[in-house]
PyMOL commands that place a pseudoatom at each C-alpha (Angstrom):
pseudoatom trace, name=CA, resn=MET, resi=1, chain=A, elem=C, hetatm=0, pos=[64.748, 171.377, 191.507]
pseudoatom trace, name=CA, resn=SER, resi=2, chain=A, elem=C, hetatm=0, pos=[65.862, 174.625, 189.893]
pseudoatom trace, name=CA, resn=ASP, resi=3, chain=A, elem=C, hetatm=0, pos=[66.674, 174.773, 186.200]
pseudoatom trace, name=CA, resn=VAL, resi=4, chain=A, elem=C, hetatm=0, pos=[70.170, 173.632, 185.313]
pseudoatom trace, name=CA, resn=ALA, resi=5, chain=A, elem=C, hetatm=0, pos=[72.265, 176.105, 183.310]
pseudoatom trace, name=CA, resn=LEU, resi=6, chain=A, elem=C, hetatm=0, pos=[75.544, 175.829, 181.451]
pseudoatom trace, name=CA, resn=VAL, resi=7, chain=A, elem=C, hetatm=0, pos=[77.942, 178.439, 182.827]
pseudoatom trace, name=CA, resn=GLY, resi=8, chain=A, elem=C, hetatm=0, pos=[81.363, 177.141, 181.787]
pseudoatom trace, name=CA, resn=LEU, resi=9, chain=A, elem=C, hetatm=0, pos=[83.324, 174.951, 179.378]
pseudoatom trace, name=CA, resn=SER, resi=10, chain=A, elem=C, hetatm=0, pos=[86.860, 173.675, 179.914]
pseudoatom trace, name=CA, resn=VAL, resi=11, chain=A, elem=C, hetatm=0, pos=[88.825, 173.429, 176.668]
pseudoatom trace, name=CA, resn=ALA, resi=12, chain=A, elem=C, hetatm=0, pos=[92.140, 171.691, 175.995]
pseudoatom trace, name=CA, resn=ASP, resi=13, chain=A, elem=C, hetatm=0, pos=[93.371, 174.055, 173.275]
pseudoatom trace, name=CA, resn=PRO, resi=14, chain=A, elem=C, hetatm=0, pos=[95.901, 176.711, 174.286]
pseudoatom trace, name=CA, resn=PRO, resi=15, chain=A, elem=C, hetatm=0, pos=[94.533, 180.280, 174.361]
pseudoatom trace, name=CA, resn=GLU, resi=16, chain=A, elem=C, hetatm=0, pos=[96.780, 181.491, 171.551]
pseudoatom trace, name=CA, resn=ARG, resi=17, chain=A, elem=C, hetatm=0, pos=[95.110, 179.179, 169.037]
pseudoatom trace, name=CA, resn=TRP, resi=18, chain=A, elem=C, hetatm=0, pos=[91.676, 180.625, 169.761]
pseudoatom trace, name=CA, resn=ALA, resi=19, chain=A, elem=C, hetatm=0, pos=[93.099, 184.143, 169.640]
pseudoatom trace, name=CA, resn=ALA, resi=20, chain=A, elem=C, hetatm=0, pos=[94.695, 183.414, 166.246]
pseudoatom trace, name=CA, resn=VAL, resi=21, chain=A, elem=C, hetatm=0, pos=[91.304, 182.306, 164.919]
pseudoatom trace, name=CA, resn=GLY, resi=22, chain=A, elem=C, hetatm=0, pos=[89.825, 185.651, 165.979]
pseudoatom trace, name=CA, resn=PHE, resi=23, chain=A, elem=C, hetatm=0, pos=[88.281, 185.082, 169.401]
pseudoatom trace, name=CA, resn=HIS, resi=24, chain=A, elem=C, hetatm=0, pos=[88.561, 187.755, 172.065]
pseudoatom trace, name=CA, resn=VAL, resi=25, chain=A, elem=C, hetatm=0, pos=[90.725, 185.990, 174.682]
pseudoatom trace, name=CA, resn=ASP, resi=26, chain=A, elem=C, hetatm=0, pos=[91.271, 187.598, 178.082]
pseudoatom trace, name=CA, resn=ASP, resi=27, chain=A, elem=C, hetatm=0, pos=[93.599, 185.882, 180.574]
pseudoatom trace, name=CA, resn=GLY, resi=28, chain=A, elem=C, hetatm=0, pos=[93.093, 182.520, 178.879]
pseudoatom trace, name=CA, resn=ARG, resi=29, chain=A, elem=C, hetatm=0, pos=[89.325, 182.800, 178.763]
pseudoatom trace, name=CA, resn=VAL, resi=30, chain=A, elem=C, hetatm=0, pos=[86.588, 183.577, 176.268]
pseudoatom trace, name=CA, resn=ARG, resi=31, chain=A, elem=C, hetatm=0, pos=[83.345, 185.077, 177.554]
pseudoatom trace, name=CA, resn=ALA, resi=32, chain=A, elem=C, hetatm=0, pos=[80.258, 184.155, 175.524]
pseudoatom trace, name=CA, resn=HIS, resi=33, chain=A, elem=C, hetatm=0, pos=[77.495, 185.949, 177.416]
pseudoatom trace, name=CA, resn=SER, resi=34, chain=A, elem=C, hetatm=0, pos=[76.657, 183.759, 180.426]
pseudoatom trace, name=CA, resn=VAL, resi=35, chain=A, elem=C, hetatm=0, pos=[79.175, 181.011, 179.557]
pseudoatom trace, name=CA, resn=LEU, resi=36, chain=A, elem=C, hetatm=0, pos=[82.896, 181.271, 180.313]
pseudoatom trace, name=CA, resn=LEU, resi=37, chain=A, elem=C, hetatm=0, pos=[85.250, 179.136, 178.228]
pseudoatom trace, name=CA, resn=THR, resi=38, chain=A, elem=C, hetatm=0, pos=[88.531, 178.417, 180.005]
pseudoatom trace, name=CA, resn=LEU, resi=39, chain=A, elem=C, hetatm=0, pos=[91.309, 177.467, 177.593]
pseudoatom trace, name=CA, resn=GLY, resi=40, chain=A, elem=C, hetatm=0, pos=[94.478, 175.409, 177.967]
pseudoatom trace, name=CA, resn=ILE, resi=41, chain=A, elem=C, hetatm=0, pos=[92.979, 173.166, 180.661]
pseudoatom trace, name=CA, resn=ALA, resi=42, chain=A, elem=C, hetatm=0, pos=[94.468, 169.869, 179.474]
pseudoatom trace, name=CA, resn=PRO, resi=43, chain=A, elem=C, hetatm=0, pos=[97.442, 170.314, 177.116]
pseudoatom trace, name=CA, resn=GLN, resi=44, chain=A, elem=C, hetatm=0, pos=[97.604, 166.545, 176.532]
pseudoatom trace, name=CA, resn=GLY, resi=45, chain=A, elem=C, hetatm=0, pos=[93.876, 166.334, 175.841]
pseudoatom trace, name=CA, resn=ALA, resi=46, chain=A, elem=C, hetatm=0, pos=[91.703, 167.520, 172.983]
pseudoatom trace, name=CA, resn=GLY, resi=47, chain=A, elem=C, hetatm=0, pos=[88.478, 169.433, 172.492]
pseudoatom trace, name=CA, resn=ILE, resi=48, chain=A, elem=C, hetatm=0, pos=[86.067, 170.169, 175.324]
pseudoatom trace, name=CA, resn=VAL, resi=49, chain=A, elem=C, hetatm=0, pos=[87.204, 168.293, 178.431]
pseudoatom trace, name=CA, resn=GLY, resi=50, chain=A, elem=C, hetatm=0, pos=[84.535, 169.365, 180.916]
pseudoatom trace, name=CA, resn=TRP, resi=51, chain=A, elem=C, hetatm=0, pos=[81.642, 171.665, 181.705]
pseudoatom trace, name=CA, resn=THR, resi=52, chain=A, elem=C, hetatm=0, pos=[80.398, 173.732, 184.635]
pseudoatom trace, name=CA, resn=LEU, resi=53, chain=A, elem=C, hetatm=0, pos=[76.696, 173.549, 185.465]
pseudoatom trace, name=CA, resn=ALA, resi=54, chain=A, elem=C, hetatm=0, pos=[74.672, 175.674, 187.846]
pseudoatom trace, name=CA, resn=GLY, resi=55, chain=A, elem=C, hetatm=0, pos=[71.586, 174.256, 189.533]
pseudoatom trace, name=CA, resn=LEU, resi=56, chain=A, elem=C, hetatm=0, pos=[72.628, 170.620, 189.969]
pseudoatom trace, name=CA, resn=GLU, resi=57, chain=A, elem=C, hetatm=0, pos=[71.534, 169.117, 193.286]
pseudoatom trace, name=CA, resn=ARG, resi=58, chain=A, elem=C, hetatm=0, pos=[74.795, 167.286, 193.971]
pseudoatom trace, name=CA, resn=ASP, resi=59, chain=A, elem=C, hetatm=0, pos=[78.418, 167.000, 192.941]
pseudoatom trace, name=CA, resn=GLY, resi=60, chain=A, elem=C, hetatm=0, pos=[79.735, 164.329, 190.607]
pseudoatom trace, name=CA, resn=ASP, resi=61, chain=A, elem=C, hetatm=0, pos=[80.223, 163.845, 186.896]
pseudoatom trace, name=CA, resn=VAL, resi=62, chain=A, elem=C, hetatm=0, pos=[77.103, 163.744, 184.721]
pseudoatom trace, name=CA, resn=ALA, resi=63, chain=A, elem=C, hetatm=0, pos=[76.824, 160.693, 182.446]
pseudoatom trace, name=CA, resn=GLY, resi=64, chain=A, elem=C, hetatm=0, pos=[80.594, 160.231, 182.531]
pseudoatom trace, name=CA, resn=LEU, resi=65, chain=A, elem=C, hetatm=0, pos=[81.216, 163.829, 181.410]
pseudoatom trace, name=CA, resn=ARG, resi=66, chain=A, elem=C, hetatm=0, pos=[83.622, 165.736, 183.647]
pseudoatom trace, name=CA, resn=THR, resi=67, chain=A, elem=C, hetatm=0, pos=[81.358, 168.101, 185.570]
pseudoatom trace, name=CA, resn=ARG, resi=68, chain=A, elem=C, hetatm=0, pos=[81.900, 170.965, 187.986]
pseudoatom trace, name=CA, resn=ARG, resi=69, chain=A, elem=C, hetatm=0, pos=[78.876, 172.151, 189.973]
pseudoatom trace, name=CA, resn=VAL, resi=70, chain=A, elem=C, hetatm=0, pos=[78.309, 175.720, 191.126]
pseudoatom trace, name=CA, resn=PRO, resi=71, chain=A, elem=C, hetatm=0, pos=[75.446, 176.832, 193.370]
pseudoatom trace, name=CA, resn=GLY, resi=72, chain=A, elem=C, hetatm=0, pos=[73.717, 179.312, 191.082]
pseudoatom trace, name=CA, resn=VAL, resi=73, chain=A, elem=C, hetatm=0, pos=[73.906, 181.810, 188.260]
pseudoatom trace, name=CA, resn=ASP, resi=74, chain=A, elem=C, hetatm=0, pos=[74.399, 185.503, 188.918]
pseudoatom trace, name=CA, resn=GLY, resi=75, chain=A, elem=C, hetatm=0, pos=[72.710, 186.541, 185.708]
pseudoatom trace, name=CA, resn=PRO, resi=76, chain=A, elem=C, hetatm=0, pos=[73.935, 187.033, 182.118]
pseudoatom trace, name=CA, resn=HIS, resi=77, chain=A, elem=C, hetatm=0, pos=[77.280, 188.635, 181.401]
pseudoatom trace, name=CA, resn=HIS, resi=78, chain=A, elem=C, hetatm=0, pos=[77.813, 190.996, 178.509]
pseudoatom trace, name=CA, resn=ALA, resi=79, chain=A, elem=C, hetatm=0, pos=[81.525, 191.225, 177.813]
pseudoatom trace, name=CA, resn=ALA, resi=80, chain=A, elem=C, hetatm=0, pos=[83.521, 192.260, 174.776]
pseudoatom trace, name=CA, resn=PRO, resi=81, chain=A, elem=C, hetatm=0, pos=[82.396, 190.696, 171.471]
pseudoatom trace, name=CA, resn=THR, resi=82, chain=A, elem=C, hetatm=0, pos=[83.547, 187.097, 171.274]
pseudoatom trace, name=CA, resn=TYR, resi=83, chain=A, elem=C, hetatm=0, pos=[84.579, 186.619, 167.671]
pseudoatom trace, name=CA, resn=LEU, resi=84, chain=A, elem=C, hetatm=0, pos=[85.394, 189.254, 165.065]
pseudoatom trace, name=CA, resn=SER, resi=85, chain=A, elem=C, hetatm=0, pos=[82.793, 191.535, 166.675]
pseudoatom trace, name=CA, resn=LEU, resi=86, chain=A, elem=C, hetatm=0, pos=[79.924, 189.403, 165.365]
pseudoatom trace, name=CA, resn=THR, resi=87, chain=A, elem=C, hetatm=0, pos=[79.272, 186.549, 167.758]
pseudoatom trace, name=CA, resn=GLY, resi=88, chain=A, elem=C, hetatm=0, pos=[76.566, 186.331, 170.375]
pseudoatom trace, name=CA, resn=GLY, resi=89, chain=A, elem=C, hetatm=0, pos=[76.393, 183.578, 172.970]
pseudoatom trace, name=CA, resn=ILE, resi=90, chain=A, elem=C, hetatm=0, pos=[76.652, 179.817, 172.638]
pseudoatom trace, name=CA, resn=ASP, resi=91, chain=A, elem=C, hetatm=0, pos=[73.796, 178.331, 170.627]
pseudoatom trace, name=CA, resn=HIS, resi=92, chain=A, elem=C, hetatm=0, pos=[74.423, 174.674, 171.438]
pseudoatom trace, name=CA, resn=VAL, resi=93, chain=A, elem=C, hetatm=0, pos=[76.923, 172.166, 172.787]
pseudoatom trace, name=CA, resn=VAL, resi=94, chain=A, elem=C, hetatm=0, pos=[77.040, 168.716, 171.185]
pseudoatom trace, name=CA, resn=VAL, resi=95, chain=A, elem=C, hetatm=0, pos=[77.559, 165.487, 173.127]
pseudoatom trace, name=CA, resn=VAL, resi=96, chain=A, elem=C, hetatm=0, pos=[77.925, 162.182, 171.267]
pseudoatom trace, name=CA, resn=THR, resi=97, chain=A, elem=C, hetatm=0, pos=[77.018, 158.815, 172.743]
pseudoatom trace, name=CA, resn=PRO, resi=98, chain=A, elem=C, hetatm=0, pos=[77.093, 155.161, 171.657]
pseudoatom trace, name=CA, resn=ARG, resi=99, chain=A, elem=C, hetatm=0, pos=[74.218, 154.426, 174.090]
pseudoatom trace, name=CA, resn=PHE, resi=100, chain=A, elem=C, hetatm=0, pos=[71.508, 156.992, 173.513]
pseudoatom trace, name=CA, resn=ASP, resi=101, chain=A, elem=C, hetatm=0, pos=[68.835, 155.585, 175.842]
pseudoatom trace, name=CA, resn=ALA, resi=102, chain=A, elem=C, hetatm=0, pos=[71.302, 154.985, 178.666]
pseudoatom trace, name=CA, resn=LEU, resi=103, chain=A, elem=C, hetatm=0, pos=[72.653, 158.521, 178.391]
pseudoatom trace, name=CA, resn=ALA, resi=104, chain=A, elem=C, hetatm=0, pos=[69.119, 159.951, 178.333]
pseudoatom trace, name=CA, resn=ASP, resi=105, chain=A, elem=C, hetatm=0, pos=[68.321, 158.016, 181.518]
pseudoatom trace, name=CA, resn=GLU, resi=106, chain=A, elem=C, hetatm=0, pos=[71.507, 159.229, 183.218]
pseudoatom trace, name=CA, resn=LEU, resi=107, chain=A, elem=C, hetatm=0, pos=[70.734, 162.829, 182.286]
pseudoatom trace, name=CA, resn=ALA, resi=108, chain=A, elem=C, hetatm=0, pos=[67.193, 162.518, 183.624]
pseudoatom trace, name=CA, resn=GLU, resi=109, chain=A, elem=C, hetatm=0, pos=[68.482, 161.034, 186.874]
pseudoatom trace, name=CA, resn=ARG, resi=110, chain=A, elem=C, hetatm=0, pos=[70.631, 164.154, 187.364]
pseudoatom trace, name=CA, resn=GLY, resi=111, chain=A, elem=C, hetatm=0, pos=[67.752, 166.521, 186.646]
pseudoatom trace, name=CA, resn=LEU, resi=112, chain=A, elem=C, hetatm=0, pos=[68.523, 167.024, 182.959]
pseudoatom trace, name=CA, resn=PRO, resi=113, chain=A, elem=C, hetatm=0, pos=[65.797, 165.112, 181.076]
pseudoatom trace, name=CA, resn=LEU, resi=114, chain=A, elem=C, hetatm=0, pos=[65.789, 165.560, 177.311]
pseudoatom trace, name=CA, resn=ARG, resi=115, chain=A, elem=C, hetatm=0, pos=[62.836, 167.715, 176.259]
pseudoatom trace, name=CA, resn=ARG, resi=116, chain=A, elem=C, hetatm=0, pos=[62.690, 166.521, 172.655]
pseudoatom trace, name=CA, resn=VAL, resi=117, chain=A, elem=C, hetatm=0, pos=[63.950, 163.399, 170.895]
pseudoatom trace, name=CA, resn=ALA, resi=118, chain=A, elem=C, hetatm=0, pos=[63.817, 162.987, 167.123]
pseudoatom trace, name=CA, resn=GLU, resi=119, chain=A, elem=C, hetatm=0, pos=[65.453, 161.186, 164.223]
pseudoatom trace, name=CA, resn=ILE, resi=120, chain=A, elem=C, hetatm=0, pos=[67.043, 163.816, 162.009]
pseudoatom trace, name=CA, resn=ARG, resi=121, chain=A, elem=C, hetatm=0, pos=[68.800, 162.898, 158.760]
pseudoatom trace, name=CA, resn=GLY, resi=122, chain=A, elem=C, hetatm=0, pos=[68.826, 159.286, 159.911]
pseudoatom trace, name=CA, resn=THR, resi=123, chain=A, elem=C, hetatm=0, pos=[70.441, 160.045, 163.278]
pseudoatom trace, name=CA, resn=ARG, resi=124, chain=A, elem=C, hetatm=0, pos=[68.747, 159.943, 166.651]
pseudoatom trace, name=CA, resn=MET, resi=125, chain=A, elem=C, hetatm=0, pos=[69.106, 163.243, 168.513]
pseudoatom trace, name=CA, resn=GLY, resi=126, chain=A, elem=C, hetatm=0, pos=[67.876, 164.739, 171.791]
pseudoatom trace, name=CA, resn=PHE, resi=127, chain=A, elem=C, hetatm=0, pos=[67.639, 168.320, 172.984]
pseudoatom trace, name=CA, resn=ARG, resi=128, chain=A, elem=C, hetatm=0, pos=[67.147, 170.406, 176.110]
pseudoatom trace, name=CA, resn=ARG, resi=129, chain=A, elem=C, hetatm=0, pos=[67.959, 173.938, 177.203]
pseudoatom trace, name=CA, resn=LEU, resi=130, chain=A, elem=C, hetatm=0, pos=[70.757, 174.599, 179.662]
pseudoatom trace, name=CA, resn=GLY, resi=131, chain=A, elem=C, hetatm=0, pos=[69.874, 178.187, 180.440]
pseudoatom trace, name=CA, resn=GLY, resi=132, chain=A, elem=C, hetatm=0, pos=[70.511, 180.007, 177.158]
pseudoatom trace, name=CA, resn=PRO, resi=133, chain=A, elem=C, hetatm=0, pos=[72.448, 177.321, 175.252]
pseudoatom trace, name=CA, resn=THR, resi=134, chain=A, elem=C, hetatm=0, pos=[70.949, 174.028, 174.105]
pseudoatom trace, name=CA, resn=LEU, resi=135, chain=A, elem=C, hetatm=0, pos=[72.404, 170.619, 174.885]
pseudoatom trace, name=CA, resn=GLU, resi=136, chain=A, elem=C, hetatm=0, pos=[72.303, 168.505, 171.717]
pseudoatom trace, name=CA, resn=VAL, resi=137, chain=A, elem=C, hetatm=0, pos=[72.798, 164.763, 172.228]
pseudoatom trace, name=CA, resn=VAL, resi=138, chain=A, elem=C, hetatm=0, pos=[73.688, 162.769, 169.111]
pseudoatom trace, name=CA, resn=GLN, resi=139, chain=A, elem=C, hetatm=0, pos=[73.672, 158.989, 168.813]
pseudoatom trace, name=CA, resn=ALA, resi=140, chain=A, elem=C, hetatm=0, pos=[77.055, 157.887, 167.443]
pseudoatom trace, name=CA, resn=PRO, resi=141, chain=A, elem=C, hetatm=0, pos=[77.540, 154.097, 167.442]
pseudoatom trace, name=CA, resn=GLU, resi=142, chain=A, elem=C, hetatm=0, pos=[81.212, 154.556, 166.548]
pseudoatom trace, name=CA, resn=ALA, resi=143, chain=A, elem=C, hetatm=0, pos=[81.924, 156.629, 169.679]
pseudoatom trace, name=CA, resn=ALA, resi=144, chain=A, elem=C, hetatm=0, pos=[83.881, 154.843, 172.404]
pseudoatom trace, name=CA, resn=THR, resi=145, chain=A, elem=C, hetatm=0, pos=[82.004, 156.568, 175.207]
pseudoatom trace, name=CA, resn=ASN, resi=146, chain=A, elem=C, hetatm=0, pos=[79.916, 159.648, 176.022]
pseudoatom trace, name=CA, resn=ALA, resi=147, chain=A, elem=C, hetatm=0, pos=[81.967, 162.660, 174.970]
pseudoatom trace, name=CA, resn=PHE, resi=148, chain=A, elem=C, hetatm=0, pos=[81.757, 166.341, 174.153]
pseudoatom trace, name=CA, resn=TRP, resi=149, chain=A, elem=C, hetatm=0, pos=[81.889, 166.774, 170.381]
pseudoatom trace, name=CA, resn=GLY, resi=150, chain=A, elem=C, hetatm=0, pos=[81.851, 170.532, 169.817]
pseudoatom trace, name=CA, resn=VAL, resi=151, chain=A, elem=C, hetatm=0, pos=[80.346, 173.949, 170.421]
pseudoatom trace, name=CA, resn=THR, resi=152, chain=A, elem=C, hetatm=0, pos=[78.391, 176.265, 168.128]
pseudoatom trace, name=CA, resn=PHE, resi=153, chain=A, elem=C, hetatm=0, pos=[78.105, 180.013, 168.592]
pseudoatom trace, name=CA, resn=ALA, resi=154, chain=A, elem=C, hetatm=0, pos=[75.114, 182.076, 167.448]
pseudoatom trace, name=CA, resn=VAL, resi=155, chain=A, elem=C, hetatm=0, pos=[75.735, 184.951, 165.058]
pseudoatom trace, name=CA, resn=PRO, resi=156, chain=A, elem=C, hetatm=0, pos=[73.060, 187.560, 165.829]
pseudoatom trace, name=CA, resn=GLY, resi=157, chain=A, elem=C, hetatm=0, pos=[72.744, 189.423, 162.538]
pseudoatom trace, name=CA, resn=VAL, resi=158, chain=A, elem=C, hetatm=0, pos=[69.927, 188.829, 160.062]
pseudoatom trace, name=CA, resn=PRO, resi=159, chain=A, elem=C, hetatm=0, pos=[71.142, 186.559, 157.222]
pseudoatom trace, name=CA, resn=GLY, resi=160, chain=A, elem=C, hetatm=0, pos=[72.690, 188.610, 154.443]
pseudoatom trace, name=CA, resn=GLY, resi=161, chain=A, elem=C, hetatm=0, pos=[72.832, 191.780, 156.539]
pseudoatom trace, name=CA, resn=ALA, resi=162, chain=A, elem=C, hetatm=0, pos=[75.321, 193.471, 158.818]
pseudoatom trace, name=CA, resn=GLY, resi=163, chain=A, elem=C, hetatm=0, pos=[76.620, 191.318, 161.643]
pseudoatom trace, name=CA, resn=SER, resi=164, chain=A, elem=C, hetatm=0, pos=[75.422, 188.141, 159.915]
pseudoatom trace, name=CA, resn=LEU, resi=165, chain=A, elem=C, hetatm=0, pos=[76.906, 184.700, 159.339]
pseudoatom trace, name=CA, resn=ASP, resi=166, chain=A, elem=C, hetatm=0, pos=[77.475, 185.706, 155.713]
pseudoatom trace, name=CA, resn=GLU, resi=167, chain=A, elem=C, hetatm=0, pos=[79.603, 188.664, 156.797]
pseudoatom trace, name=CA, resn=LEU, resi=168, chain=A, elem=C, hetatm=0, pos=[81.527, 186.511, 159.267]
pseudoatom trace, name=CA, resn=CYS, resi=169, chain=A, elem=C, hetatm=0, pos=[82.320, 183.910, 156.600]
pseudoatom trace, name=CA, resn=ALA, resi=170, chain=A, elem=C, hetatm=0, pos=[83.450, 186.614, 154.187]
pseudoatom trace, name=CA, resn=ARG, resi=171, chain=A, elem=C, hetatm=0, pos=[85.850, 188.032, 156.779]
pseudoatom trace, name=CA, resn=SER, resi=172, chain=A, elem=C, hetatm=0, pos=[87.388, 184.795, 158.042]
pseudoatom trace, name=CA, resn=ARG, resi=173, chain=A, elem=C, hetatm=0, pos=[89.779, 182.565, 156.101]
pseudoatom trace, name=CA, resn=PHE, resi=174, chain=A, elem=C, hetatm=0, pos=[88.846, 179.693, 158.422]
pseudoatom trace, name=CA, resn=LEU, resi=175, chain=A, elem=C, hetatm=0, pos=[85.167, 179.550, 157.411]
pseudoatom trace, name=CA, resn=GLY, resi=176, chain=A, elem=C, hetatm=0, pos=[83.635, 178.322, 154.163]
pseudoatom trace, name=CA, resn=GLU, resi=177, chain=A, elem=C, hetatm=0, pos=[80.188, 178.956, 152.749]
pseudoatom trace, name=CA, resn=PRO, resi=178, chain=A, elem=C, hetatm=0, pos=[77.264, 178.468, 155.170]
pseudoatom trace, name=CA, resn=ARG, resi=179, chain=A, elem=C, hetatm=0, pos=[75.318, 175.242, 154.670]
pseudoatom trace, name=CA, resn=PRO, resi=180, chain=A, elem=C, hetatm=0, pos=[71.876, 174.122, 155.900]
pseudoatom trace, name=CA, resn=ALA, resi=181, chain=A, elem=C, hetatm=0, pos=[71.917, 173.230, 159.596]
pseudoatom trace, name=CA, resn=VAL, resi=182, chain=A, elem=C, hetatm=0, pos=[70.065, 170.429, 161.365]
pseudoatom trace, name=CA, resn=GLN, resi=183, chain=A, elem=C, hetatm=0, pos=[67.951, 173.157, 162.946]
pseudoatom trace, name=CA, resn=PRO, resi=184, chain=A, elem=C, hetatm=0, pos=[65.156, 174.092, 160.488]
pseudoatom trace, name=CA, resn=GLY, resi=185, chain=A, elem=C, hetatm=0, pos=[65.531, 177.399, 158.692]
pseudoatom trace, name=CA, resn=ARG, resi=186, chain=A, elem=C, hetatm=0, pos=[69.124, 177.999, 159.837]
pseudoatom trace, name=CA, resn=ARG, resi=187, chain=A, elem=C, hetatm=0, pos=[72.583, 177.770, 158.280]
pseudoatom trace, name=CA, resn=ILE, resi=188, chain=A, elem=C, hetatm=0, pos=[75.887, 176.809, 159.862]
pseudoatom trace, name=CA, resn=ALA, resi=189, chain=A, elem=C, hetatm=0, pos=[79.593, 177.225, 159.084]
pseudoatom trace, name=CA, resn=ALA, resi=190, chain=A, elem=C, hetatm=0, pos=[82.384, 175.300, 160.799]
pseudoatom trace, name=CA, resn=VAL, resi=191, chain=A, elem=C, hetatm=0, pos=[85.916, 176.450, 161.598]
pseudoatom trace, name=CA, resn=SER, resi=192, chain=A, elem=C, hetatm=0, pos=[88.283, 174.500, 159.346]
pseudoatom trace, name=CA, resn=ARG, resi=193, chain=A, elem=C, hetatm=0, pos=[91.024, 172.197, 160.586]
pseudoatom trace, name=CA, resn=GLU, resi=194, chain=A, elem=C, hetatm=0, pos=[93.534, 174.719, 159.232]
pseudoatom trace, name=CA, resn=ALA, resi=195, chain=A, elem=C, hetatm=0, pos=[92.823, 176.818, 162.336]
pseudoatom trace, name=CA, resn=GLY, resi=196, chain=A, elem=C, hetatm=0, pos=[94.606, 174.228, 164.485]
pseudoatom trace, name=CA, resn=LEU, resi=197, chain=A, elem=C, hetatm=0, pos=[91.807, 173.801, 167.016]
pseudoatom trace, name=CA, resn=SER, resi=198, chain=A, elem=C, hetatm=0, pos=[91.171, 170.350, 168.463]
pseudoatom trace, name=CA, resn=THR, resi=199, chain=A, elem=C, hetatm=0, pos=[87.733, 171.617, 169.485]
pseudoatom trace, name=CA, resn=ARG, resi=200, chain=A, elem=C, hetatm=0, pos=[85.039, 171.496, 166.819]
pseudoatom trace, name=CA, resn=VAL, resi=201, chain=A, elem=C, hetatm=0, pos=[83.730, 175.047, 166.579]
pseudoatom trace, name=CA, resn=ALA, resi=202, chain=A, elem=C, hetatm=0, pos=[80.964, 176.367, 164.355]
pseudoatom trace, name=CA, resn=PHE, resi=203, chain=A, elem=C, hetatm=0, pos=[78.761, 179.434, 163.885]
pseudoatom trace, name=CA, resn=ILE, resi=204, chain=A, elem=C, hetatm=0, pos=[75.040, 179.462, 163.136]
pseudoatom trace, name=CA, resn=ASP, resi=205, chain=A, elem=C, hetatm=0, pos=[72.293, 181.856, 162.085]
pseudoatom trace, name=CA, resn=PRO, resi=206, chain=A, elem=C, hetatm=0, pos=[70.015, 183.129, 164.872]
pseudoatom trace, name=CA, resn=GLU, resi=207, chain=A, elem=C, hetatm=0, pos=[66.849, 181.221, 165.666]
pseudoatom trace, name=CA, resn=PRO, resi=208, chain=A, elem=C, hetatm=0, pos=[63.991, 182.172, 163.321]
pseudoatom trace, name=CA, resn=ARG, resi=209, chain=A, elem=C, hetatm=0, pos=[61.472, 184.492, 164.938]
for i in range(1, 209): cmd.bond("trace and resi %d" % i, "trace and resi %d" % (i + 1))
show_as sticks, trace
zoom trace
């Protein structure tokens, strides 16, 4: 089977809320390199309500997550800067689950086996690439079911320099000080609730070289 890649996210929030935060929104969509975020999909819903994957062998939702399948990927897209001229592509998408092992089995059955599983800060987590972005599965006993939790964008600049997470936080009233991320050697900053997004959105330093 070919590699499976994330090519789209469906988001409940109306486009104007993302635009007010500072995202470049074009016709209700945000382009983050090879991933297209379509906004305003489910006005009565909240957060990420579905994803589009390329490379799946068959149609049908994956592990109870609303899934759209497309035949293939036509290569990376390089559109206008996504957020305040500083953001690169999506770094990772987080899915929470009350049944970690069952979800891992369901992912593997659909051709998406987790490549690494670890206990980090007392929480069981699993990871695999979906093209460029990483799928991050987090065990959450309090969750009612498997669900999308949020999305994190990579900020390409070297920490402390031009185009960095530090610069982004200094320019945005919706971001606080960066804090250590789960990923070693990286920092993360989340968009505050004041922004009015139902989707959990964060920004992270680039991967260490």
